[in-house]
Each structure stands twice: as C-alpha cells, then as structure tokens.
mmCIF entry with sequence, helices, sheets and N, C-alpha, C, O atoms, coordinates in Angstrom:
data_MODEL
# 
_entry.id   MODEL 
# 
_entity.id                         1 
_entity.type                       polymer 
_entity.pdbx_number_of_molecules   1 
# 
_entity_poly.entity_id                      1 
_entity_poly.type                           'polypeptide(L)' 
_entity_poly.nstd_linkage                   no 
_entity_poly.nstd_monomer                   no 
_entity_poly.pdbx_seq_one_letter_code       
;(UNK)(UNK)(UNK)(UNK)(UNK)(UNK)(UNK)(UNK)(UNK)(UNK)(UNK)(UNK)(UNK)(UNK)(UNK)(UNK)
(UNK)(UNK)(UNK)(UNK)(UNK)(UNK)(UNK)(UNK)(UNK)(UNK)(UNK)(UNK)(UNK)(UNK)(UNK)(UNK)
(UNK)(UNK)(UNK)(UNK)(UNK)(UNK)(UNK)(UNK)(UNK)(UNK)(UNK)(UNK)(UNK)(UNK)(UNK)(UNK)
(UNK)(UNK)(UNK)(UNK)(UNK)(UNK)(UNK)(UNK)
;
_entity_poly.pdbx_seq_one_letter_code_can   XXXXXXXXXXXXXXXXXXXXXXXXXXXXXXXXXXXXXXXXXXXXXXXXXXXXXXXX 
_entity_poly.pdbx_strand_id                 A 
# 
loop_
_entity_poly_seq.entity_id 
_entity_poly_seq.num 
_entity_poly_seq.mon_id 
_entity_poly_seq.hetero 
1 1  UNK n 
1 2  UNK n 
1 3  UNK n 
1 4  UNK n 
1 5  UNK n 
1 6  UNK n 
1 7  UNK n 
1 8  UNK n 
1 9  UNK n 
1 10 UNK n 
1 11 UNK n 
1 12 UNK n 
1 13 UNK n 
1 14 UNK n 
1 15 UNK n 
1 16 UNK n 
1 17 UNK n 
1 18 UNK n 
1 19 UNK n 
1 20 UNK n 
1 21 UNK n 
1 22 UNK n 
1 23 UNK n 
1 24 UNK n 
1 25 UNK n 
1 26 UNK n 
1 27 UNK n 
1 28 UNK n 
1 29 UNK n 
1 30 UNK n 
1 31 UNK n 
1 32 UNK n 
1 33 UNK n 
1 34 UNK n 
1 35 UNK n 
1 36 UNK n 
1 37 UNK n 
1 38 UNK n 
1 39 UNK n 
1 40 UNK n 
1 41 UNK n 
1 42 UNK n 
1 43 UNK n 
1 44 UNK n 
1 45 UNK n 
1 46 UNK n 
1 47 UNK n 
1 48 UNK n 
1 49 UNK n 
1 50 UNK n 
1 51 UNK n 
1 52 UNK n 
1 53 UNK n 
1 54 UNK n 
1 55 UNK n 
1 56 UNK n 
# 
_struct_asym.id          A 
_struct_asym.entity_id   1 
# 
loop_
_struct_conf.conf_type_id 
_struct_conf.id 
_struct_conf.pdbx_PDB_helix_id 
_struct_conf.beg_label_comp_id 
_struct_conf.beg_label_asym_id 
_struct_conf.beg_label_seq_id 
_struct_conf.pdbx_beg_PDB_ins_code 
_struct_conf.end_label_comp_id 
_struct_conf.end_label_asym_id 
_struct_conf.end_label_seq_id 
_struct_conf.pdbx_end_PDB_ins_code 
_struct_conf.beg_auth_comp_id 
_struct_conf.beg_auth_asym_id 
_struct_conf.beg_auth_seq_id 
_struct_conf.end_auth_comp_id 
_struct_conf.end_auth_asym_id 
_struct_conf.end_auth_seq_id 
_struct_conf.pdbx_PDB_helix_class 
_struct_conf.details 
_struct_conf.pdbx_PDB_helix_length 
HELX_P HELX_P1 AA1 UNK A 18 ? UNK A 31 ? UNK A 18 UNK A 31 1 ? 14 
HELX_P HELX_P2 AA2 UNK A 35 ? UNK A 55 ? UNK A 35 UNK A 55 1 ? 21 
# 
_struct_conf_type.id          HELX_P 
_struct_conf_type.criteria    ? 
_struct_conf_type.reference   ? 
# 
loop_
_atom_site.group_PDB 
_atom_site.id 
_atom_site.type_symbol 
_atom_site.label_atom_id 
_atom_site.label_alt_id 
_atom_site.label_comp_id 
_atom_site.label_asym_id 
_atom_site.label_entity_id 
_atom_site.label_seq_id 
_atom_site.pdbx_PDB_ins_code 
_atom_site.Cartn_x 
_atom_site.Cartn_y 
_atom_site.Cartn_z 
_atom_site.occupancy 
_atom_site.B_iso_or_equiv 
_atom_site.pdbx_formal_charge 
_atom_site.auth_seq_id 
_atom_site.auth_comp_id 
_atom_site.auth_asym_id 
_atom_site.auth_atom_id 
_atom_site.pdbx_PDB_model_num 
ATOM 1   N N  . UNK A 1 1  ? 95.120  132.447 76.655  1.00 0.00 ? 1  UNK A N  1 
ATOM 2   C CA . UNK A 1 1  ? 95.011  131.013 76.886  1.00 0.00 ? 1  UNK A CA 1 
ATOM 3   C C  . UNK A 1 1  ? 96.273  130.525 77.607  1.00 0.00 ? 1  UNK A C  1 
ATOM 4   O O  . UNK A 1 1  ? 97.371  131.017 77.350  1.00 0.00 ? 1  UNK A O  1 
ATOM 5   N N  . UNK A 1 2  ? 96.111  129.580 78.486  1.00 0.00 ? 2  UNK A N  1 
ATOM 6   C CA . UNK A 1 2  ? 97.218  129.018 79.253  1.00 0.00 ? 2  UNK A CA 1 
ATOM 7   C C  . UNK A 1 2  ? 97.874  127.896 78.459  1.00 0.00 ? 2  UNK A C  1 
ATOM 8   O O  . UNK A 1 2  ? 97.236  126.893 78.138  1.00 0.00 ? 2  UNK A O  1 
ATOM 9   N N  . UNK A 1 3  ? 99.168  128.074 78.141  1.00 0.00 ? 3  UNK A N  1 
ATOM 10  C CA . UNK A 1 3  ? 99.912  127.050 77.410  1.00 0.00 ? 3  UNK A CA 1 
ATOM 11  C C  . UNK A 1 3  ? 100.957 126.434 78.326  1.00 0.00 ? 3  UNK A C  1 
ATOM 12  O O  . UNK A 1 3  ? 101.751 127.144 78.944  1.00 0.00 ? 3  UNK A O  1 
ATOM 13  N N  . UNK A 1 4  ? 100.952 125.141 78.405  1.00 0.00 ? 4  UNK A N  1 
ATOM 14  C CA . UNK A 1 4  ? 101.963 124.428 79.188  1.00 0.00 ? 4  UNK A CA 1 
ATOM 15  C C  . UNK A 1 4  ? 103.096 124.073 78.252  1.00 0.00 ? 4  UNK A C  1 
ATOM 16  O O  . UNK A 1 4  ? 102.898 123.369 77.261  1.00 0.00 ? 4  UNK A O  1 
ATOM 17  N N  . UNK A 1 5  ? 104.295 124.565 78.570  1.00 0.00 ? 5  UNK A N  1 
ATOM 18  C CA . UNK A 1 5  ? 105.451 124.300 77.734  1.00 0.00 ? 5  UNK A CA 1 
ATOM 19  C C  . UNK A 1 5  ? 106.284 123.184 78.340  1.00 0.00 ? 5  UNK A C  1 
ATOM 20  O O  . UNK A 1 5  ? 106.491 123.126 79.552  1.00 0.00 ? 5  UNK A O  1 
ATOM 21  N N  . UNK A 1 6  ? 106.748 122.315 77.488  1.00 0.00 ? 6  UNK A N  1 
ATOM 22  C CA . UNK A 1 6  ? 107.603 121.219 77.925  1.00 0.00 ? 6  UNK A CA 1 
ATOM 23  C C  . UNK A 1 6  ? 108.873 121.259 77.084  1.00 0.00 ? 6  UNK A C  1 
ATOM 24  O O  . UNK A 1 6  ? 108.843 120.953 75.892  1.00 0.00 ? 6  UNK A O  1 
ATOM 25  N N  . UNK A 1 7  ? 109.995 121.639 77.709  1.00 0.00 ? 7  UNK A N  1 
ATOM 26  C CA . UNK A 1 7  ? 111.228 121.725 76.925  1.00 0.00 ? 7  UNK A CA 1 
ATOM 27  C C  . UNK A 1 7  ? 111.648 120.342 76.420  1.00 0.00 ? 7  UNK A C  1 
ATOM 28  O O  . UNK A 1 7  ? 111.440 119.329 77.089  1.00 0.00 ? 7  UNK A O  1 
ATOM 29  N N  . UNK A 1 8  ? 112.231 120.327 75.250  1.00 0.00 ? 8  UNK A N  1 
ATOM 30  C CA . UNK A 1 8  ? 112.719 119.062 74.695  1.00 0.00 ? 8  UNK A CA 1 
ATOM 31  C C  . UNK A 1 8  ? 113.895 118.582 75.532  1.00 0.00 ? 8  UNK A C  1 
ATOM 32  O O  . UNK A 1 8  ? 114.815 119.349 75.817  1.00 0.00 ? 8  UNK A O  1 
ATOM 33  N N  . UNK A 1 9  ? 113.865 117.346 75.915  1.00 0.00 ? 9  UNK A N  1 
ATOM 34  C CA . UNK A 1 9  ? 114.946 116.762 76.707  1.00 0.00 ? 9  UNK A CA 1 
ATOM 35  C C  . UNK A 1 9  ? 115.562 115.615 75.913  1.00 0.00 ? 9  UNK A C  1 
ATOM 36  O O  . UNK A 1 9  ? 114.882 114.958 75.124  1.00 0.00 ? 9  UNK A O  1 
ATOM 37  N N  . UNK A 1 10 ? 116.844 115.385 76.126  1.00 0.00 ? 10 UNK A N  1 
ATOM 38  C CA . UNK A 1 10 ? 117.580 114.321 75.453  1.00 0.00 ? 10 UNK A CA 1 
ATOM 39  C C  . UNK A 1 10 ? 118.280 113.489 76.518  1.00 0.00 ? 10 UNK A C  1 
ATOM 40  O O  . UNK A 1 10 ? 118.870 114.037 77.449  1.00 0.00 ? 10 UNK A O  1 
ATOM 41  N N  . UNK A 1 11 ? 118.218 112.189 76.386  1.00 0.00 ? 11 UNK A N  1 
ATOM 42  C CA . UNK A 1 11 ? 118.926 111.301 77.311  1.00 0.00 ? 11 UNK A CA 1 
ATOM 43  C C  . UNK A 1 11 ? 120.337 111.063 76.801  1.00 0.00 ? 11 UNK A C  1 
ATOM 44  O O  . UNK A 1 11 ? 120.540 110.710 75.639  1.00 0.00 ? 11 UNK A O  1 
ATOM 45  N N  . UNK A 1 12 ? 121.309 111.259 77.683  1.00 0.00 ? 12 UNK A N  1 
ATOM 46  C CA . UNK A 1 12 ? 122.715 110.998 77.381  1.00 0.00 ? 12 UNK A CA 1 
ATOM 47  C C  . UNK A 1 12 ? 123.318 110.274 78.575  1.00 0.00 ? 12 UNK A C  1 
ATOM 48  O O  . UNK A 1 12 ? 122.834 110.398 79.700  1.00 0.00 ? 12 UNK A O  1 
ATOM 49  N N  . UNK A 1 13 ? 124.365 109.527 78.323  1.00 0.00 ? 13 UNK A N  1 
ATOM 50  C CA . UNK A 1 13 ? 125.075 108.838 79.393  1.00 0.00 ? 13 UNK A CA 1 
ATOM 51  C C  . UNK A 1 13 ? 126.467 109.435 79.492  1.00 0.00 ? 13 UNK A C  1 
ATOM 52  O O  . UNK A 1 13 ? 127.188 109.523 78.498  1.00 0.00 ? 13 UNK A O  1 
ATOM 53  N N  . UNK A 1 14 ? 126.842 109.847 80.702  1.00 0.00 ? 14 UNK A N  1 
ATOM 54  C CA . UNK A 1 14 ? 128.170 110.390 80.952  1.00 0.00 ? 14 UNK A CA 1 
ATOM 55  C C  . UNK A 1 14 ? 128.839 109.564 82.042  1.00 0.00 ? 14 UNK A C  1 
ATOM 56  O O  . UNK A 1 14 ? 128.178 109.088 82.966  1.00 0.00 ? 14 UNK A O  1 
ATOM 57  N N  . UNK A 1 15 ? 130.119 109.401 81.932  1.00 0.00 ? 15 UNK A N  1 
ATOM 58  C CA . UNK A 1 15 ? 130.878 108.680 82.953  1.00 0.00 ? 15 UNK A CA 1 
ATOM 59  C C  . UNK A 1 15 ? 131.556 109.716 83.842  1.00 0.00 ? 15 UNK A C  1 
ATOM 60  O O  . UNK A 1 15 ? 132.324 110.557 83.375  1.00 0.00 ? 15 UNK A O  1 
ATOM 61  N N  . UNK A 1 16 ? 131.254 109.634 85.123  1.00 0.00 ? 16 UNK A N  1 
ATOM 62  C CA . UNK A 1 16 ? 131.812 110.566 86.101  1.00 0.00 ? 16 UNK A CA 1 
ATOM 63  C C  . UNK A 1 16 ? 132.469 109.772 87.218  1.00 0.00 ? 16 UNK A C  1 
ATOM 64  O O  . UNK A 1 16 ? 132.040 108.658 87.517  1.00 0.00 ? 16 UNK A O  1 
ATOM 65  N N  . UNK A 1 17 ? 133.499 110.324 87.837  1.00 0.00 ? 17 UNK A N  1 
ATOM 66  C CA . UNK A 1 17 ? 134.119 109.638 88.969  1.00 0.00 ? 17 UNK A CA 1 
ATOM 67  C C  . UNK A 1 17 ? 133.104 109.425 90.093  1.00 0.00 ? 17 UNK A C  1 
ATOM 68  O O  . UNK A 1 17 ? 132.266 110.286 90.361  1.00 0.00 ? 17 UNK A O  1 
ATOM 69  N N  . UNK A 1 18 ? 133.195 108.270 90.741  1.00 0.00 ? 18 UNK A N  1 
ATOM 70  C CA . UNK A 1 18 ? 132.258 107.913 91.806  1.00 0.00 ? 18 UNK A CA 1 
ATOM 71  C C  . UNK A 1 18 ? 132.218 108.971 92.902  1.00 0.00 ? 18 UNK A C  1 
ATOM 72  O O  . UNK A 1 18 ? 131.146 109.287 93.416  1.00 0.00 ? 18 UNK A O  1 
ATOM 73  N N  . UNK A 1 19 ? 133.372 109.520 93.263  1.00 0.00 ? 19 UNK A N  1 
ATOM 74  C CA . UNK A 1 19 ? 133.427 110.530 94.325  1.00 0.00 ? 19 UNK A CA 1 
ATOM 75  C C  . UNK A 1 19 ? 132.641 111.781 93.928  1.00 0.00 ? 19 UNK A C  1 
ATOM 76  O O  . UNK A 1 19 ? 131.958 112.376 94.762  1.00 0.00 ? 19 UNK A O  1 
ATOM 77  N N  . UNK A 1 20 ? 132.735 112.177 92.666  1.00 0.00 ? 20 UNK A N  1 
ATOM 78  C CA . UNK A 1 20 ? 131.999 113.345 92.195  1.00 0.00 ? 20 UNK A CA 1 
ATOM 79  C C  . UNK A 1 20 ? 130.497 113.093 92.247  1.00 0.00 ? 20 UNK A C  1 
ATOM 80  O O  . UNK A 1 20 ? 129.729 113.965 92.654  1.00 0.00 ? 20 UNK A O  1 
ATOM 81  N N  . UNK A 1 21 ? 130.086 111.912 91.839  1.00 0.00 ? 21 UNK A N  1 
ATOM 82  C CA . UNK A 1 21 ? 128.661 111.566 91.871  1.00 0.00 ? 21 UNK A CA 1 
ATOM 83  C C  . UNK A 1 21 ? 128.143 111.564 93.302  1.00 0.00 ? 21 UNK A C  1 
ATOM 84  O O  . UNK A 1 21 ? 127.037 112.037 93.562  1.00 0.00 ? 21 UNK A O  1 
ATOM 85  N N  . UNK A 1 22 ? 128.926 111.040 94.224  1.00 0.00 ? 22 UNK A N  1 
ATOM 86  C CA . UNK A 1 22 ? 128.527 111.042 95.632  1.00 0.00 ? 22 UNK A CA 1 
ATOM 87  C C  . UNK A 1 22 ? 128.363 112.464 96.150  1.00 0.00 ? 22 UNK A C  1 
ATOM 88  O O  . UNK A 1 22 ? 127.402 112.764 96.860  1.00 0.00 ? 22 UNK A O  1 
ATOM 89  N N  . UNK A 1 23 ? 129.300 113.338 95.796  1.00 0.00 ? 23 UNK A N  1 
ATOM 90  C CA . UNK A 1 23 ? 129.213 114.737 96.232  1.00 0.00 ? 23 UNK A CA 1 
ATOM 91  C C  . UNK A 1 23 ? 127.985 115.413 95.631  1.00 0.00 ? 23 UNK A C  1 
ATOM 92  O O  . UNK A 1 23 ? 127.270 116.141 96.319  1.00 0.00 ? 23 UNK A O  1 
ATOM 93  N N  . UNK A 1 24 ? 127.743 115.170 94.350  1.00 0.00 ? 24 UNK A N  1 
ATOM 94  C CA . UNK A 1 24 ? 126.566 115.748 93.693  1.00 0.00 ? 24 UNK A CA 1 
ATOM 95  C C  . UNK A 1 24 ? 125.275 115.239 94.329  1.00 0.00 ? 24 UNK A C  1 
ATOM 96  O O  . UNK A 1 24 ? 124.342 116.014 94.543  1.00 0.00 ? 24 UNK A O  1 
ATOM 97  N N  . UNK A 1 25 ? 125.216 113.956 94.627  1.00 0.00 ? 25 UNK A N  1 
ATOM 98  C CA . UNK A 1 25 ? 124.027 113.381 95.264  1.00 0.00 ? 25 UNK A CA 1 
ATOM 99  C C  . UNK A 1 25 ? 123.776 114.016 96.622  1.00 0.00 ? 25 UNK A C  1 
ATOM 100 O O  . UNK A 1 25 ? 122.634 114.311 96.975  1.00 0.00 ? 25 UNK A O  1 
ATOM 101 N N  . UNK A 1 26 ? 124.837 114.224 97.379  1.00 0.00 ? 26 UNK A N  1 
ATOM 102 C CA . UNK A 1 26 ? 124.705 114.842 98.698  1.00 0.00 ? 26 UNK A CA 1 
ATOM 103 C C  . UNK A 1 26 ? 124.172 116.262 98.576  1.00 0.00 ? 26 UNK A C  1 
ATOM 104 O O  . UNK A 1 26 ? 123.258 116.647 99.305  1.00 0.00 ? 26 UNK A O  1 
ATOM 105 N N  . UNK A 1 27 ? 124.735 117.040 97.662  1.00 0.00 ? 27 UNK A N  1 
ATOM 106 C CA . UNK A 1 27 ? 124.282 118.420 97.466  1.00 0.00 ? 27 UNK A CA 1 
ATOM 107 C C  . UNK A 1 27 ? 122.824 118.428 97.019  1.00 0.00 ? 27 UNK A C  1 
ATOM 108 O O  . UNK A 1 27 ? 122.021 119.200 97.543  1.00 0.00 ? 27 UNK A O  1 
ATOM 109 N N  . UNK A 1 28 ? 122.474 117.578 96.059  1.00 0.00 ? 28 UNK A N  1 
ATOM 110 C CA . UNK A 1 28 ? 121.102 117.532 95.561  1.00 0.00 ? 28 UNK A CA 1 
ATOM 111 C C  . UNK A 1 28 ? 120.123 117.202 96.686  1.00 0.00 ? 28 UNK A C  1 
ATOM 112 O O  . UNK A 1 28 ? 119.077 117.836 96.815  1.00 0.00 ? 28 UNK A O  1 
ATOM 113 N N  . UNK A 1 29 ? 120.468 116.220 97.484  1.00 0.00 ? 29 UNK A N  1 
ATOM 114 C CA . UNK A 1 29 ? 119.597 115.824 98.590  1.00 0.00 ? 29 UNK A CA 1 
ATOM 115 C C  . UNK A 1 29 ? 119.468 116.949 99.614  1.00 0.00 ? 29 UNK A C  1 
ATOM 116 O O  . UNK A 1 29 ? 118.370 117.226 100.098 1.00 0.00 ? 29 UNK A O  1 
ATOM 117 N N  . UNK A 1 30 ? 120.576 117.592 99.943  1.00 0.00 ? 30 UNK A N  1 
ATOM 118 C CA . UNK A 1 30 ? 120.549 118.676 100.927 1.00 0.00 ? 30 UNK A CA 1 
ATOM 119 C C  . UNK A 1 30 ? 119.757 119.884 100.436 1.00 0.00 ? 30 UNK A C  1 
ATOM 120 O O  . UNK A 1 30 ? 119.170 120.607 101.240 1.00 0.00 ? 30 UNK A O  1 
ATOM 121 N N  . UNK A 1 31 ? 119.737 120.105 99.138  1.00 0.00 ? 31 UNK A N  1 
ATOM 122 C CA . UNK A 1 31 ? 119.032 121.251 98.564  1.00 0.00 ? 31 UNK A CA 1 
ATOM 123 C C  . UNK A 1 31 ? 117.612 120.920 98.130  1.00 0.00 ? 31 UNK A C  1 
ATOM 124 O O  . UNK A 1 31 ? 116.863 121.812 97.731  1.00 0.00 ? 31 UNK A O  1 
ATOM 125 N N  . UNK A 1 32 ? 117.232 119.646 98.201  1.00 0.00 ? 32 UNK A N  1 
ATOM 126 C CA . UNK A 1 32 ? 115.867 119.245 97.849  1.00 0.00 ? 32 UNK A CA 1 
ATOM 127 C C  . UNK A 1 32 ? 115.569 119.301 96.363  1.00 0.00 ? 32 UNK A C  1 
ATOM 128 O O  . UNK A 1 32 ? 114.442 119.586 95.957  1.00 0.00 ? 32 UNK A O  1 
ATOM 129 N N  . UNK A 1 33 ? 116.595 119.026 95.544  1.00 0.00 ? 33 UNK A N  1 
ATOM 130 C CA . UNK A 1 33 ? 116.402 118.982 94.097  1.00 0.00 ? 33 UNK A CA 1 
ATOM 131 C C  . UNK A 1 33 ? 116.857 117.621 93.584  1.00 0.00 ? 33 UNK A C  1 
ATOM 132 O O  . UNK A 1 33 ? 117.568 116.888 94.271  1.00 0.00 ? 33 UNK A O  1 
ATOM 133 N N  . UNK A 1 34 ? 116.438 117.301 92.378  1.00 0.00 ? 34 UNK A N  1 
ATOM 134 C CA . UNK A 1 34 ? 116.865 116.029 91.798  1.00 0.00 ? 34 UNK A CA 1 
ATOM 135 C C  . UNK A 1 34 ? 118.323 116.138 91.354  1.00 0.00 ? 34 UNK A C  1 
ATOM 136 O O  . UNK A 1 34 ? 118.822 117.230 91.082  1.00 0.00 ? 34 UNK A O  1 
ATOM 137 N N  . UNK A 1 35 ? 118.980 115.016 91.287  1.00 0.00 ? 35 UNK A N  1 
ATOM 138 C CA . UNK A 1 35 ? 120.355 114.982 90.804  1.00 0.00 ? 35 UNK A CA 1 
ATOM 139 C C  . UNK A 1 35 ? 120.409 115.521 89.377  1.00 0.00 ? 35 UNK A C  1 
ATOM 140 O O  . UNK A 1 35 ? 121.317 116.276 89.029  1.00 0.00 ? 35 UNK A O  1 
ATOM 141 N N  . UNK A 1 36 ? 119.447 115.138 88.562  1.00 0.00 ? 36 UNK A N  1 
ATOM 142 C CA . UNK A 1 36 ? 119.392 115.615 87.180  1.00 0.00 ? 36 UNK A CA 1 
ATOM 143 C C  . UNK A 1 36 ? 119.313 117.141 87.133  1.00 0.00 ? 36 UNK A C  1 
ATOM 144 O O  . UNK A 1 36 ? 120.021 117.782 86.357  1.00 0.00 ? 36 UNK A O  1 
ATOM 145 N N  . UNK A 1 37 ? 118.452 117.715 87.964  1.00 0.00 ? 37 UNK A N  1 
ATOM 146 C CA . UNK A 1 37 ? 118.295 119.166 87.990  1.00 0.00 ? 37 UNK A CA 1 
ATOM 147 C C  . UNK A 1 37 ? 119.591 119.840 88.431  1.00 0.00 ? 37 UNK A C  1 
ATOM 148 O O  . UNK A 1 37 ? 119.989 120.851 87.852  1.00 0.00 ? 37 UNK A O  1 
ATOM 149 N N  . UNK A 1 38 ? 120.245 119.298 89.434  1.00 0.00 ? 38 UNK A N  1 
ATOM 150 C CA . UNK A 1 38 ? 121.504 119.868 89.914  1.00 0.00 ? 38 UNK A CA 1 
ATOM 151 C C  . UNK A 1 38 ? 122.571 119.828 88.828  1.00 0.00 ? 38 UNK A C  1 
ATOM 152 O O  . UNK A 1 38 ? 123.253 120.827 88.598  1.00 0.00 ? 38 UNK A O  1 
ATOM 153 N N  . UNK A 1 39 ? 122.725 118.702 88.164  1.00 0.00 ? 39 UNK A N  1 
ATOM 154 C CA . UNK A 1 39 ? 123.738 118.571 87.112  1.00 0.00 ? 39 UNK A CA 1 
ATOM 155 C C  . UNK A 1 39 ? 123.445 119.550 85.975  1.00 0.00 ? 39 UNK A C  1 
ATOM 156 O O  . UNK A 1 39 ? 124.364 120.167 85.436  1.00 0.00 ? 39 UNK A O  1 
ATOM 157 N N  . UNK A 1 40 ? 122.186 119.692 85.614  1.00 0.00 ? 40 UNK A N  1 
ATOM 158 C CA . UNK A 1 40 ? 121.781 120.639 84.567  1.00 0.00 ? 40 UNK A CA 1 
ATOM 159 C C  . UNK A 1 40 ? 122.185 122.054 84.958  1.00 0.00 ? 40 UNK A C  1 
ATOM 160 O O  . UNK A 1 40 ? 122.761 122.784 84.152  1.00 0.00 ? 40 UNK A O  1 
ATOM 161 N N  . UNK A 1 41 ? 121.882 122.441 86.196  1.00 0.00 ? 41 UNK A N  1 
ATOM 162 C CA . UNK A 1 41 ? 122.218 123.786 86.652  1.00 0.00 ? 41 UNK A CA 1 
ATOM 163 C C  . UNK A 1 41 ? 123.730 124.003 86.727  1.00 0.00 ? 41 UNK A C  1 
ATOM 164 O O  . UNK A 1 41 ? 124.218 125.084 86.399  1.00 0.00 ? 41 UNK A O  1 
ATOM 165 N N  . UNK A 1 42 ? 124.461 122.994 87.150  1.00 0.00 ? 42 UNK A N  1 
ATOM 166 C CA . UNK A 1 42 ? 125.926 123.098 87.210  1.00 0.00 ? 42 UNK A CA 1 
ATOM 167 C C  . UNK A 1 42 ? 126.504 123.299 85.812  1.00 0.00 ? 42 UNK A C  1 
ATOM 168 O O  . UNK A 1 42 ? 127.396 124.125 85.617  1.00 0.00 ? 42 UNK A O  1 
ATOM 169 N N  . UNK A 1 43 ? 126.001 122.553 84.854  1.00 0.00 ? 43 UNK A N  1 
ATOM 170 C CA . UNK A 1 43 ? 126.481 122.675 83.470  1.00 0.00 ? 43 UNK A CA 1 
ATOM 171 C C  . UNK A 1 43 ? 126.152 124.051 82.899  1.00 0.00 ? 43 UNK A C  1 
ATOM 172 O O  . UNK A 1 43 ? 126.993 124.677 82.256  1.00 0.00 ? 43 UNK A O  1 
ATOM 173 N N  . UNK A 1 44 ? 124.924 124.521 83.136  1.00 0.00 ? 44 UNK A N  1 
ATOM 174 C CA . UNK A 1 44 ? 124.533 125.840 82.635  1.00 0.00 ? 44 UNK A CA 1 
ATOM 175 C C  . UNK A 1 44 ? 125.409 126.935 83.246  1.00 0.00 ? 44 UNK A C  1 
ATOM 176 O O  . UNK A 1 44 ? 125.827 127.860 82.551  1.00 0.00 ? 44 UNK A O  1 
ATOM 177 N N  . UNK A 1 45 ? 125.680 126.828 84.533  1.00 0.00 ? 45 UNK A N  1 
ATOM 178 C CA . UNK A 1 45 ? 126.530 127.813 85.207  1.00 0.00 ? 45 UNK A CA 1 
ATOM 179 C C  . UNK A 1 45 ? 127.950 127.785 84.629  1.00 0.00 ? 45 UNK A C  1 
ATOM 180 O O  . UNK A 1 45 ? 128.520 128.830 84.317  1.00 0.00 ? 45 UNK A O  1 
ATOM 181 N N  . UNK A 1 46 ? 128.507 126.589 84.490  1.00 0.00 ? 46 UNK A N  1 
ATOM 182 C CA . UNK A 1 46 ? 129.873 126.470 83.964  1.00 0.00 ? 46 UNK A CA 1 
ATOM 183 C C  . UNK A 1 46 ? 129.959 127.037 82.553  1.00 0.00 ? 46 UNK A C  1 
ATOM 184 O O  . UNK A 1 46 ? 130.923 127.731 82.231  1.00 0.00 ? 46 UNK A O  1 
ATOM 185 N N  . UNK A 1 47 ? 128.984 126.759 81.718  1.00 0.00 ? 47 UNK A N  1 
ATOM 186 C CA . UNK A 1 47 ? 128.998 127.275 80.347  1.00 0.00 ? 47 UNK A CA 1 
ATOM 187 C C  . UNK A 1 47 ? 128.856 128.791 80.325  1.00 0.00 ? 47 UNK A C  1 
ATOM 188 O O  . UNK A 1 47 ? 129.488 129.459 79.507  1.00 0.00 ? 47 UNK A O  1 
ATOM 189 N N  . UNK A 1 48 ? 128.037 129.339 81.210  1.00 0.00 ? 48 UNK A N  1 
ATOM 190 C CA . UNK A 1 48 ? 127.887 130.799 81.250  1.00 0.00 ? 48 UNK A CA 1 
ATOM 191 C C  . UNK A 1 48 ? 129.182 131.456 81.704  1.00 0.00 ? 48 UNK A C  1 
ATOM 192 O O  . UNK A 1 48 ? 129.526 132.539 81.229  1.00 0.00 ? 48 UNK A O  1 
ATOM 193 N N  . UNK A 1 49 ? 129.905 130.816 82.617  1.00 0.00 ? 49 UNK A N  1 
ATOM 194 C CA . UNK A 1 49 ? 131.184 131.361 83.077  1.00 0.00 ? 49 UNK A CA 1 
ATOM 195 C C  . UNK A 1 49 ? 132.227 131.303 81.967  1.00 0.00 ? 49 UNK A C  1 
ATOM 196 O O  . UNK A 1 49 ? 133.044 132.214 81.833  1.00 0.00 ? 49 UNK A O  1 
ATOM 197 N N  . UNK A 1 50 ? 132.203 130.241 81.175  1.00 0.00 ? 50 UNK A N  1 
ATOM 198 C CA . UNK A 1 50 ? 133.122 130.154 80.035  1.00 0.00 ? 50 UNK A CA 1 
ATOM 199 C C  . UNK A 1 50 ? 132.852 131.288 79.057  1.00 0.00 ? 50 UNK A C  1 
ATOM 200 O O  . UNK A 1 50 ? 133.783 131.915 78.552  1.00 0.00 ? 50 UNK A O  1 
ATOM 201 N N  . UNK A 1 51 ? 131.585 131.548 78.792  1.00 0.00 ? 51 UNK A N  1 
ATOM 202 C CA . UNK A 1 51 ? 131.208 132.609 77.856  1.00 0.00 ? 51 UNK A CA 1 
ATOM 203 C C  . UNK A 1 51 ? 131.645 133.967 78.393  1.00 0.00 ? 51 UNK A C  1 
ATOM 204 O O  . UNK A 1 51 ? 132.173 134.787 77.642  1.00 0.00 ? 51 UNK A O  1 
ATOM 205 N N  . UNK A 1 52 ? 131.432 134.212 79.680  1.00 0.00 ? 52 UNK A N  1 
ATOM 206 C CA . UNK A 1 52 ? 131.814 135.489 80.279  1.00 0.00 ? 52 UNK A CA 1 
ATOM 207 C C  . UNK A 1 52 ? 133.329 135.666 80.273  1.00 0.00 ? 52 UNK A C  1 
ATOM 208 O O  . UNK A 1 52 ? 133.824 136.763 80.013  1.00 0.00 ? 52 UNK A O  1 
ATOM 209 N N  . UNK A 1 53 ? 134.061 134.601 80.555  1.00 0.00 ? 53 UNK A N  1 
ATOM 210 C CA . UNK A 1 53 ? 135.518 134.683 80.575  1.00 0.00 ? 53 UNK A CA 1 
ATOM 211 C C  . UNK A 1 53 ? 136.092 134.851 79.168  1.00 0.00 ? 53 UNK A C  1 
ATOM 212 O O  . UNK A 1 53 ? 137.143 135.467 78.992  1.00 0.00 ? 53 UNK A O  1 
ATOM 213 N N  . UNK A 1 54 ? 135.407 134.310 78.182  1.00 0.00 ? 54 UNK A N  1 
ATOM 214 C CA . UNK A 1 54 ? 135.866 134.450 76.795  1.00 0.00 ? 54 UNK A CA 1 
ATOM 215 C C  . UNK A 1 54 ? 135.734 135.885 76.316  1.00 0.00 ? 54 UNK A C  1 
ATOM 216 O O  . UNK A 1 54 ? 136.489 136.324 75.448  1.00 0.00 ? 54 UNK A O  1 
ATOM 217 N N  . UNK A 1 55 ? 134.778 136.617 76.876  1.00 0.00 ? 55 UNK A N  1 
ATOM 218 C CA . UNK A 1 55 ? 134.551 138.006 76.482  1.00 0.00 ? 55 UNK A CA 1 
ATOM 219 C C  . UNK A 1 55 ? 135.585 138.949 77.080  1.00 0.00 ? 55 UNK A C  1 
ATOM 220 O O  . UNK A 1 55 ? 135.756 140.066 76.591  1.00 0.00 ? 55 UNK A O  1 
ATOM 221 N N  . UNK A 1 56 ? 136.270 138.521 78.119  1.00 0.00 ? 56 UNK A N  1 
ATOM 222 C CA . UNK A 1 56 ? 137.245 139.388 78.816  1.00 0.00 ? 56 UNK A CA 1 
ATOM 223 C C  . UNK A 1 56 ? 138.581 139.395 78.125  1.00 0.00 ? 56 UNK A C  1 
ATOM 224 O O  . UNK A 1 56 ? 139.507 140.068 78.577  1.00 0.00 ? 56 UNK A O  1 
# 
C-alpha cells in the first residue's frame, strides 16, 4: 500500500542579520528552492559537520 508520509514540522522565529537573509534569499532563488528548504539544509549540513568534527 502507498503511504504518504508528512514529517512533523514546528514553527520557530529566529533573528538573523539582514545581509545574511539577503544572501540566503539569493541562493534559494538561484537554486530554485524555498528559503525554508535552504535554511533547513544549511542547518542539517552544519550539524552533521559538528558531529563529524567531534568524532575526530
């Protein structure tokens, strides 16, 4: 049977410097992804790098 999964999402508000938001918006637009998706991927990447560096 085909099951459609929907991951649980939580709304949070973060304060970021305007210049950083502008850069993120530009990258998201150039890559054809939403700003939310880009920020999610950036956070996941940064956390994975922290974990890898902690193991060294």
